[in-house]
C-alpha positions as CSV (number, residue, x, y, z in Angstrom):
1,X,0.0,0.0,0.0
2,X,1.4,3.4,-1.0
3,X,1.2,6.4,1.4
4,X,-1.6,8.9,0.9
5,X,0.8,11.7,1.7
6,X,4.5,11.7,0.9
7,X,6.8,14.5,1.9
8,X,10.4,14.3,0.6
9,X,13.3,16.6,1.6
10,X,11.1,19.6,2.0
11,X,12.7,23.0,2.4
12,X,11.1,26.5,2.6
13,X,13.0,29.7,3.2
14,X,11.7,33.2,3.7
15,X,14.6,35.5,2.7
16,X,17.5,34.2,4.8
17,X,15.3,32.4,7.4
18,X,14.8,28.7,7.0
19,X,11.2,27.9,8.0
20,X,11.2,24.2,7.0
21,X,14.5,22.4,7.0
22,X,14.7,19.2,5.0
23,X,11.8,17.2,6.4
24,X,10.7,13.8,5.1
25,X,7.8,11.6,6.2
26,X,4.9,9.5,4.9
27,X,1.3,9.2,6.0
28,X,-0.6,6.0,5.2
29,X,-4.3,6.0,4.5
30,X,-6.3,5.7,7.7
31,X,-3.4,6.8,9.9
32,X,-3.9,9.6,12.4
33,X,-0.9,12.0,12.2
34,X,-0.1,15.2,14.0
35,X,2.5,17.9,13.6
36,X,3.7,19.0,17.0
37,X,6.3,21.6,17.8
38,X,6.9,25.0,19.3
39,X,5.9,28.3,17.7
40,X,8.0,29.0,14.6
41,X,8.9,25.3,14.1
42,X,7.4,25.3,10.5
43,X,4.1,23.4,11.2
44,X,1.8,25.9,9.4
45,X,4.3,26.5,6.6
46,X,4.5,22.7,6.0
47,X,0.7,22.6,5.9
48,X,0.4,25.5,3.5
49,X,2.8,23.7,1.2
50,X,0.9,20.5,1.5
51,X,-2.4,22.2,0.4
52,X,-0.6,24.1,-2.4
53,X,-0.9,27.6,-0.8
54,X,2.9,27.9,-0.8
55,X,5.5,26.5,-3.2
56,X,8.5,24.7,-1.6
57,X,12.0,25.9,-2.4
58,X,13.2,22.3,-2.5
59,X,11.7,18.8,-2.2
60,X,8.5,17.1,-3.2
61,X,5.0,16.5,-1.8
62,X,2.6,13.9,-3.2
63,X,-1.0,13.7,-2.1
64,X,-2.9,10.6,-3.3
65,X,0.0,10.1,-5.8
66,X,-0.4,13.6,-7.2
67,X,2.5,16.1,-7.1
68,X,1.7,19.5,-5.6
69,X,3.9,21.0,-8.3
70,X,2.6,19.1,-11.4
71,X,-1.0,18.5,-10.4
72,X,-2.1,21.1,-7.8
73,X,-5.7,21.0,-8.9
74,X,-5.9,17.2,-8.3
75,X,-4.3,17.7,-4.9
76,X,-6.9,20.4,-4.0
77,X,-9.7,18.0,-4.8
78,X,-8.3,15.5,-2.3
79,X,-7.4,17.7,0.7
80,X,-8.8,20.5,2.7
81,X,-7.2,23.0,5.2
82,X,-8.8,25.1,7.9
83,X,-6.2,27.0,9.9
84,X,-7.1,27.9,13.5
85,X,-7.4,31.6,12.9
């Protein structure tokens, strides 16, 4: 069974500040997964890249086998995002 979400070597910078530094993980279908960390750890930035609101500077994200870079519309059909604010 292939993962429903794959994140590979993901990096995001804002000017000289590294917000997400080379993260890699998979989430299998039916798995409950949480991103936990202190303020400024890159959780929201990672989620914004996952749902195609931000483009990564490096790395790949696949949702349901669709690349966020090559098939963002297909990704948007599969995933939703509601930030806390």
